[in-house]
BANU-586556 format. One record per residue (C-alpha): residue number from 1; chain; x, y, z. Coordinates in steps of 0.25 Angstrom, whole numbers, padded with zeros to 4 digits. Layout:
N
[NUM,A,[X,Y,Z]]
...
// end
This chain:
469
[1,A,[0110,0040,0183]]
[2,A,[0097,0043,0177]]
[3,A,[0097,0031,0168]]
[4,A,[0101,0022,0179]]
[5,A,[0091,0026,0188]]
[6,A,[0080,0025,0178]]
[7,A,[0084,0010,0174]]
[8,A,[0086,0007,0189]]
[9,A,[0071,0011,0191]]
[10,A,[0065,0002,0179]]
[11,A,[0074,-0009,0184]]
[12,A,[0067,-0007,0198]]
[13,A,[0055,-0007,0192]]
[14,A,[0056,-0019,0183]]
[15,A,[0061,-0026,0196]]
[16,A,[0049,-0022,0203]]
[17,A,[0041,-0029,0191]]
[18,A,[0048,-0041,0193]]
[19,A,[0057,-0039,0181]]
[20,A,[0071,-0033,0177]]
[21,A,[0075,-0023,0167]]
[22,A,[0083,-0029,0156]]
[23,A,[0094,-0020,0151]]
[24,A,[0103,-0021,0138]]
[25,A,[0113,-0013,0131]]
[26,A,[0114,-0012,0116]]
[27,A,[0128,-0012,0110]]
[28,A,[0130,-0007,0096]]
[29,A,[0116,-0002,0097]]
[30,A,[0116,0006,0084]]
[31,A,[0103,0013,0083]]
[32,A,[0096,0004,0092]]
[33,A,[0086,-0006,0086]]
[34,A,[0091,-0018,0095]]
[35,A,[0090,-0007,0107]]
[36,A,[0076,-0004,0103]]
[37,A,[0070,-0018,0102]]
[38,A,[0076,-0022,0115]]
[39,A,[0071,-0011,0122]]
[40,A,[0057,-0014,0116]]
[41,A,[0059,-0028,0120]]
[42,A,[0060,-0022,0135]]
[43,A,[0074,-0022,0137]]
[44,A,[0082,-0009,0144]]
[45,A,[0093,-0002,0136]]
[46,A,[0104,0001,0145]]
[47,A,[0114,0008,0134]]
[48,A,[0119,0007,0119]]
[49,A,[0132,0005,0113]]
[50,A,[0132,0012,0100]]
[51,A,[0144,0020,0095]]
[52,A,[0138,0026,0082]]
[53,A,[0133,0041,0085]]
[54,A,[0121,0039,0075]]
[55,A,[0117,0027,0081]]
[56,A,[0117,0031,0094]]
[57,A,[0110,0044,0091]]
[58,A,[0099,0035,0086]]
[59,A,[0100,0027,0099]]
[60,A,[0100,0039,0108]]
[61,A,[0087,0044,0100]]
[62,A,[0078,0033,0101]]
[63,A,[0082,0028,0114]]
[64,A,[0082,0041,0122]]
[65,A,[0086,0042,0137]]
[66,A,[0071,0042,0142]]
[67,A,[0060,0035,0138]]
[68,A,[0058,0019,0136]]
[69,A,[0069,0016,0126]]
[70,A,[0080,0022,0133]]
[71,A,[0093,0016,0137]]
[72,A,[0098,0018,0151]]
[73,A,[0112,0021,0150]]
[74,A,[0121,0019,0162]]
[75,A,[0126,0033,0167]]
[76,A,[0140,0027,0165]]
[77,A,[0139,0025,0150]]
[78,A,[0136,0039,0142]]
[79,A,[0124,0039,0132]]
[80,A,[0130,0040,0120]]
[81,A,[0136,0032,0107]]
[82,A,[0146,0022,0113]]
[83,A,[0157,0013,0104]]
[84,A,[0157,0000,0112]]
[85,A,[0172,0000,0112]]
[86,A,[0173,0014,0119]]
[87,A,[0161,0010,0129]]
[88,A,[0169,-0003,0133]]
[89,A,[0181,0005,0135]]
[90,A,[0176,0018,0142]]
[91,A,[0165,0012,0149]]
[92,A,[0170,0000,0154]]
[93,A,[0166,0002,0169]]
[94,A,[0152,0005,0165]]
[95,A,[0150,-0007,0157]]
[96,A,[0156,-0015,0168]]
[97,A,[0146,-0010,0177]]
[98,A,[0134,-0016,0168]]
[99,A,[0140,-0030,0169]]
[100,A,[0129,-0041,0170]]
[101,A,[0119,-0029,0170]]
[102,A,[0115,-0030,0156]]
[103,A,[0104,-0039,0151]]
[104,A,[0108,-0038,0137]]
[105,A,[0119,-0034,0128]]
[106,A,[0113,-0032,0114]]
[107,A,[0119,-0028,0101]]
[108,A,[0130,-0034,0094]]
[109,A,[0143,-0027,0086]]
[110,A,[0140,-0020,0073]]
[111,A,[0140,-0028,0061]]
[112,A,[0150,-0021,0053]]
[113,A,[0162,-0028,0059]]
[114,A,[0157,-0042,0055]]
[115,A,[0152,-0040,0041]]
[116,A,[0164,-0039,0032]]
[117,A,[0168,-0053,0028]]
[118,A,[0183,-0055,0027]]
[119,A,[0188,-0042,0034]]
[120,A,[0186,-0046,0049]]
[121,A,[0198,-0044,0057]]
[122,A,[0202,-0045,0071]]
[123,A,[0206,-0030,0070]]
[124,A,[0193,-0025,0064]]
[125,A,[0188,-0013,0073]]
[126,A,[0175,-0018,0071]]
[127,A,[0178,-0032,0077]]
[128,A,[0181,-0024,0090]]
[129,A,[0165,-0021,0092]]
[130,A,[0164,-0037,0093]]
[131,A,[0174,-0037,0104]]
[132,A,[0169,-0025,0110]]
[133,A,[0155,-0031,0111]]
[134,A,[0160,-0044,0119]]
[135,A,[0168,-0035,0128]]
[136,A,[0155,-0028,0132]]
[137,A,[0148,-0041,0134]]
[138,A,[0159,-0046,0143]]
[139,A,[0158,-0034,0151]]
[140,A,[0142,-0032,0152]]
[141,A,[0140,-0048,0154]]
[142,A,[0125,-0045,0148]]
[143,A,[0114,-0055,0151]]
[144,A,[0111,-0057,0136]]
[145,A,[0118,-0051,0123]]
[146,A,[0111,-0049,0110]]
[147,A,[0120,-0047,0096]]
[148,A,[0115,-0044,0084]]
[149,A,[0124,-0043,0071]]
[150,A,[0123,-0046,0055]]
[151,A,[0121,-0059,0051]]
[152,A,[0135,-0059,0046]]
[153,A,[0141,-0059,0061]]
[154,A,[0141,-0074,0062]]
[155,A,[0147,-0075,0048]]
[156,A,[0161,-0082,0047]]
[157,A,[0171,-0071,0042]]
[158,A,[0187,-0071,0042]]
[159,A,[0188,-0086,0044]]
[160,A,[0203,-0089,0047]]
[161,A,[0208,-0075,0048]]
[162,A,[0216,-0074,0060]]
[163,A,[0209,-0065,0071]]
[164,A,[0196,-0063,0065]]
[165,A,[0182,-0066,0071]]
[166,A,[0177,-0076,0061]]
[167,A,[0162,-0076,0066]]
[168,A,[0158,-0065,0075]]
[169,A,[0145,-0072,0079]]
[170,A,[0153,-0085,0082]]
[171,A,[0162,-0075,0090]]
[172,A,[0152,-0069,0098]]
[173,A,[0146,-0081,0103]]
[174,A,[0160,-0088,0106]]
[175,A,[0164,-0074,0114]]
[176,A,[0151,-0074,0121]]
[177,A,[0150,-0089,0124]]
[178,A,[0156,-0090,0138]]
[179,A,[0145,-0080,0144]]
[180,A,[0134,-0081,0135]]
[181,A,[0125,-0091,0128]]
[182,A,[0122,-0086,0115]]
[183,A,[0113,-0088,0103]]
[184,A,[0113,-0082,0089]]
[185,A,[0105,-0082,0077]]
[186,A,[0103,-0074,0063]]
[187,A,[0089,-0069,0064]]
[188,A,[0082,-0061,0053]]
[189,A,[0074,-0047,0057]]
[190,A,[0063,-0051,0048]]
[191,A,[0058,-0063,0056]]
[192,A,[0055,-0054,0067]]
[193,A,[0046,-0044,0061]]
[194,A,[0056,-0034,0055]]
[195,A,[0054,-0031,0040]]
[196,A,[0070,-0033,0037]]
[197,A,[0078,-0046,0034]]
[198,A,[0090,-0043,0043]]
[199,A,[0097,-0055,0047]]
[200,A,[0105,-0053,0060]]
[201,A,[0113,-0061,0068]]
[202,A,[0108,-0061,0084]]
[203,A,[0116,-0067,0095]]
[204,A,[0109,-0068,0110]]
[205,A,[0118,-0071,0122]]
[206,A,[0114,-0074,0136]]
[207,A,[0123,-0074,0148]]
[208,A,[0126,-0087,0154]]
[209,A,[0126,-0082,0168]]
[210,A,[0111,-0076,0165]]
[211,A,[0104,-0086,0159]]
[212,A,[0103,-0102,0158]]
[213,A,[0109,-0111,0147]]
[214,A,[0101,-0110,0134]]
[215,A,[0095,-0096,0136]]
[216,A,[0097,-0090,0123]]
[217,A,[0095,-0103,0114]]
[218,A,[0082,-0101,0110]]
[219,A,[0083,-0085,0109]]
[220,A,[0081,-0085,0094]]
[221,A,[0069,-0095,0094]]
[222,A,[0063,-0087,0105]]
[223,A,[0064,-0074,0096]]
[224,A,[0058,-0081,0085]]
[225,A,[0047,-0086,0094]]
[226,A,[0043,-0074,0098]]
[227,A,[0042,-0066,0084]]
[228,A,[0028,-0067,0080]]
[229,A,[0021,-0064,0093]]
[230,A,[0031,-0052,0095]]
[231,A,[0027,-0046,0080]]
[232,A,[0013,-0050,0082]]
[233,A,[0012,-0042,0095]]
[234,A,[0017,-0029,0088]]
[235,A,[0008,-0031,0076]]
[236,A,[0020,-0035,0067]]
[237,A,[0022,-0045,0055]]
[238,A,[0033,-0055,0056]]
[239,A,[0037,-0052,0043]]
[240,A,[0035,-0036,0040]]
[241,A,[0039,-0032,0026]]
[242,A,[0046,-0019,0021]]
[243,A,[0034,-0014,0015]]
[244,A,[0028,-0016,0030]]
[245,A,[0039,-0009,0036]]
[246,A,[0040,0004,0027]]
[247,A,[0028,0005,0018]]
[248,A,[0023,0017,0026]]
[249,A,[0036,0024,0022]]
[250,A,[0034,0024,0007]]
[251,A,[0036,0037,-0002]]
[252,A,[0025,0033,-0011]]
[253,A,[0015,0032,0000]]
[254,A,[0021,0044,0009]]
[255,A,[0030,0054,0002]]
[256,A,[0040,0061,0008]]
[257,A,[0043,0073,0015]]
[258,A,[0055,0082,0019]]
[259,A,[0064,0075,0028]]
[260,A,[0061,0080,0042]]
[261,A,[0076,0078,0046]]
[262,A,[0085,0079,0034]]
[263,A,[0083,0092,0025]]
[264,A,[0083,0089,0011]]
[265,A,[0078,0074,0012]]
[266,A,[0064,0069,0012]]
[267,A,[0058,0058,0021]]
[268,A,[0046,0049,0019]]
[269,A,[0033,0054,0024]]
[270,A,[0027,0047,0035]]
[271,A,[0014,0039,0033]]
[272,A,[0004,0029,0039]]
[273,A,[0009,0015,0043]]
[274,A,[0004,0004,0034]]
[275,A,[0008,-0008,0041]]
[276,A,[0008,-0013,0056]]
[277,A,[0024,-0014,0055]]
[278,A,[0024,0001,0052]]
[279,A,[0014,0004,0063]]
[280,A,[0024,-0004,0073]]
[281,A,[0037,0004,0068]]
[282,A,[0029,0018,0070]]
[283,A,[0028,0014,0084]]
[284,A,[0020,0026,0088]]
[285,A,[0029,0036,0082]]
[286,A,[0021,0048,0078]]
[287,A,[0025,0055,0064]]
[288,A,[0035,0051,0054]]
[289,A,[0048,0044,0060]]
[290,A,[0062,0049,0056]]
[291,A,[0071,0044,0046]]
[292,A,[0063,0045,0034]]
[293,A,[0072,0053,0027]]
[294,A,[0073,0048,0011]]
[295,A,[0087,0046,0004]]
[296,A,[0088,0057,-0008]]
[297,A,[0088,0048,-0020]]
[298,A,[0092,0055,-0033]]
[299,A,[0080,0052,-0044]]
[300,A,[0090,0042,-0052]]
[301,A,[0091,0034,-0038]]
[302,A,[0077,0034,-0036]]
[303,A,[0076,0029,-0051]]
[304,A,[0086,0018,-0048]]
[305,A,[0079,0012,-0036]]
[306,A,[0067,0012,-0042]]
[307,A,[0073,0004,-0053]]
[308,A,[0080,-0006,-0043]]
[309,A,[0066,-0007,-0036]]
[310,A,[0059,-0011,-0048]]
[311,A,[0071,-0020,-0052]]
[312,A,[0071,-0027,-0039]]
[313,A,[0056,-0029,-0039]]
[314,A,[0056,-0036,-0052]]
[315,A,[0069,-0045,-0049]]
[316,A,[0062,-0049,-0036]]
[317,A,[0074,-0043,-0029]]
[318,A,[0068,-0035,-0018]]
[319,A,[0075,-0036,-0005]]
[320,A,[0087,-0041,-0013]]
[321,A,[0100,-0035,-0017]]
[322,A,[0097,-0029,-0032]]
[323,A,[0102,-0038,-0043]]
[324,A,[0114,-0036,-0051]]
[325,A,[0106,-0032,-0064]]
[326,A,[0099,-0021,-0055]]
[327,A,[0112,-0016,-0050]]
[328,A,[0119,-0016,-0064]]
[329,A,[0106,-0008,-0070]]
[330,A,[0107,0003,-0060]]
[331,A,[0122,0004,-0061]]
[332,A,[0123,0001,-0045]]
[333,A,[0135,-0005,-0038]]
[334,A,[0128,-0007,-0025]]
[335,A,[0122,-0021,-0023]]
[336,A,[0114,-0021,-0010]]
[337,A,[0102,-0013,-0014]]
[338,A,[0090,-0019,-0012]]
[339,A,[0075,-0016,-0014]]
[340,A,[0065,-0018,-0002]]
[341,A,[0054,-0030,-0004]]
[342,A,[0041,-0023,0002]]
[343,A,[0036,-0037,0005]]
[344,A,[0048,-0043,0013]]
[345,A,[0056,-0038,0024]]
[346,A,[0067,-0029,0020]]
[347,A,[0082,-0035,0019]]
[348,A,[0091,-0031,0030]]
[349,A,[0093,-0015,0029]]
[350,A,[0107,-0009,0028]]
[351,A,[0113,0004,0031]]
[352,A,[0114,0009,0017]]
[353,A,[0101,0015,0013]]
[354,A,[0103,0012,-0001]]
[355,A,[0104,-0004,0001]]
[356,A,[0087,-0004,0001]]
[357,A,[0078,0003,-0007]]
[358,A,[0063,0004,-0005]]
[359,A,[0053,-0007,-0009]]
[360,A,[0046,0004,-0018]]
[361,A,[0051,0017,-0018]]
[362,A,[0065,0020,-0025]]
[363,A,[0073,0024,-0012]]
[364,A,[0080,0020,-0001]]
[365,A,[0073,0016,0013]]
[366,A,[0074,0028,0024]]
[367,A,[0080,0025,0037]]
[368,A,[0065,0024,0043]]
[369,A,[0062,0014,0033]]
[370,A,[0074,0005,0037]]
[371,A,[0071,0007,0051]]
[372,A,[0057,0002,0048]]
[373,A,[0063,-0011,0043]]
[374,A,[0071,-0012,0055]]
[375,A,[0059,-0010,0063]]
[376,A,[0063,0003,0071]]
[377,A,[0051,0011,0075]]
[378,A,[0048,0024,0067]]
[379,A,[0051,0032,0081]]
[380,A,[0066,0027,0081]]
[381,A,[0074,0038,0074]]
[382,A,[0087,0036,0068]]
[383,A,[0099,0047,0070]]
[384,A,[0111,0051,0063]]
[385,A,[0115,0052,0048]]
[386,A,[0106,0043,0038]]
[387,A,[0118,0038,0031]]
[388,A,[0133,0037,0031]]
[389,A,[0143,0033,0021]]
[390,A,[0158,0031,0017]]
[391,A,[0167,0029,0028]]
[392,A,[0156,0035,0037]]
[393,A,[0148,0022,0037]]
[394,A,[0159,0015,0045]]
[395,A,[0156,0027,0057]]
[396,A,[0142,0031,0056]]
[397,A,[0129,0024,0058]]
[398,A,[0117,0031,0051]]
[399,A,[0103,0030,0051]]
[400,A,[0103,0019,0041]]
[401,A,[0113,0012,0046]]
[402,A,[0107,0013,0060]]
[403,A,[0095,0007,0055]]
[404,A,[0101,-0005,0047]]
[405,A,[0111,-0009,0059]]
[406,A,[0100,-0009,0068]]
[407,A,[0092,-0023,0075]]
[408,A,[0078,-0022,0071]]
[409,A,[0071,-0017,0084]]
[410,A,[0059,-0027,0082]]
[411,A,[0069,-0038,0081]]
[412,A,[0076,-0032,0092]]
[413,A,[0064,-0032,0102]]
[414,A,[0059,-0046,0097]]
[415,A,[0075,-0050,0102]]
[416,A,[0074,-0042,0115]]
[417,A,[0061,-0048,0119]]
[418,A,[0068,-0062,0119]]
[419,A,[0080,-0057,0126]]
[420,A,[0072,-0050,0137]]
[421,A,[0064,-0062,0139]]
[422,A,[0077,-0071,0140]]
[423,A,[0084,-0059,0150]]
[424,A,[0071,-0060,0159]]
[425,A,[0070,-0074,0160]]
[426,A,[0076,-0083,0172]]
[427,A,[0074,-0094,0162]]
[428,A,[0077,-0088,0148]]
[429,A,[0079,-0101,0142]]
[430,A,[0065,-0106,0144]]
[431,A,[0058,-0093,0140]]
[432,A,[0064,-0090,0127]]
[433,A,[0056,-0101,0119]]
[434,A,[0043,-0098,0124]]
[435,A,[0042,-0085,0114]]
[436,A,[0033,-0071,0117]]
[437,A,[0020,-0073,0115]]
[438,A,[0015,-0059,0116]]
[439,A,[0018,-0046,0121]]
[440,A,[0012,-0048,0135]]
[441,A,[0021,-0061,0137]]
[442,A,[0034,-0052,0131]]
[443,A,[0030,-0041,0141]]
[444,A,[0029,-0052,0151]]
[445,A,[0045,-0054,0152]]
[446,A,[0049,-0040,0150]]
[447,A,[0050,-0029,0160]]
[448,A,[0037,-0023,0166]]
[449,A,[0043,-0010,0162]]
[450,A,[0042,-0014,0147]]
[451,A,[0031,-0003,0144]]
[452,A,[0040,0008,0150]]
[453,A,[0053,0002,0143]]
[454,A,[0048,-0003,0129]]
[455,A,[0044,0005,0117]]
[456,A,[0034,-0004,0112]]
[457,A,[0032,-0007,0097]]
[458,A,[0017,-0011,0097]]
[459,A,[0004,-0009,0088]]
[460,A,[-0010,-0011,0092]]
[461,A,[-0015,-0024,0087]]
[462,A,[-0028,-0017,0080]]
[463,A,[-0021,-0007,0074]]
[464,A,[-0026,-0005,0059]]
[465,A,[-0015,-0004,0048]]
[466,A,[-0017,0000,0035]]
[467,A,[-0016,-0010,0024]]
[468,A,[-0004,-0007,0015]]
[469,A,[-0009,-0004,0001]]
// end
């Protein structure tokens, strides 16, 4: 009841200011990268649906029940990790009470159910997530939907096999089409100020009863149009590199200290920021951030990594899977190893720490370095195990996986700002093409309570930053 009273109070204040709150639910929320970006754009989070205990612990820690980043959980839905199927079955009445009151349902079914070519079956339990998502949409009838997934979500599989969904993206558009106008695209995070390539499928839908025809047609054009001004307002480059993101965390410069969290491990010592990107990611955080724990590589492993880094430099294969010659020379069966290119955006990070090596140091990256490549601010702390293995990989989402699976918050904020303008516009189709030229214009279409509700990610225009060596 307390949460509802506080949310009602915010809504009353917004109405008095001539605007209204825009409320979202994050489904399959993971550790909260999409939520963080949407909240920073001005959206109000009602609650999240995330079944993994580790990922929900991360959510619960970073979005506490007080403060500007909180969720306003309904009293009828407990604040805990929820499996979407169980929520639909056990809280059907509570969800029905929210029908047509949600502005945005964000998030899409996890990619694991769509990524194994030739193995899709009508009775695959992972496919049930797709059906549960559509069932949730049918109950809530949100004004807008936002779906993110891997690029393979729109790839044809299992053609001609009875009962198999051949293309999940096409199936989703078809199932939504009666009630929603949709548009979709594959976009790269590195085109929006994220130091990581990361191509991803996005779909935006607008309910036909809430918006005029053609509302979403120019959504992705509007997203592109606001990119330069959005990043410039934050002192960010449109094309940050891996070095821009993590060069302040180099062992050669900072050294290491005993890990504060894990006995028997070392962590990277925290030094001064060296780039504008690093200043923005620090986001007011004081002291060393969490998740700097180093892997305990044996001496022979470090020597192997150093040799691989040298070979990739000489062969011009940075950011690219190591060659067959390098694998043979080192007796490796693993094919996915890549070495970061310091002067380019990183390749898409994965849930396996040893898939990616540092650009100059013979080691894998820390959780914090991966989080930097994903644009998580340094105060954002991850919870749960660092890694897992064997059959547990099907059941657990440890820290490396949480980071890898997330929508980059910086990209999510840009998407959220366009969605917010769309949601708040009586003539949304006319406003979409205008672009957001500066922060003042962006704030003008948000609630007047944005300063209270947002966690800003800004730096002073005149801040002096040390040059890189």
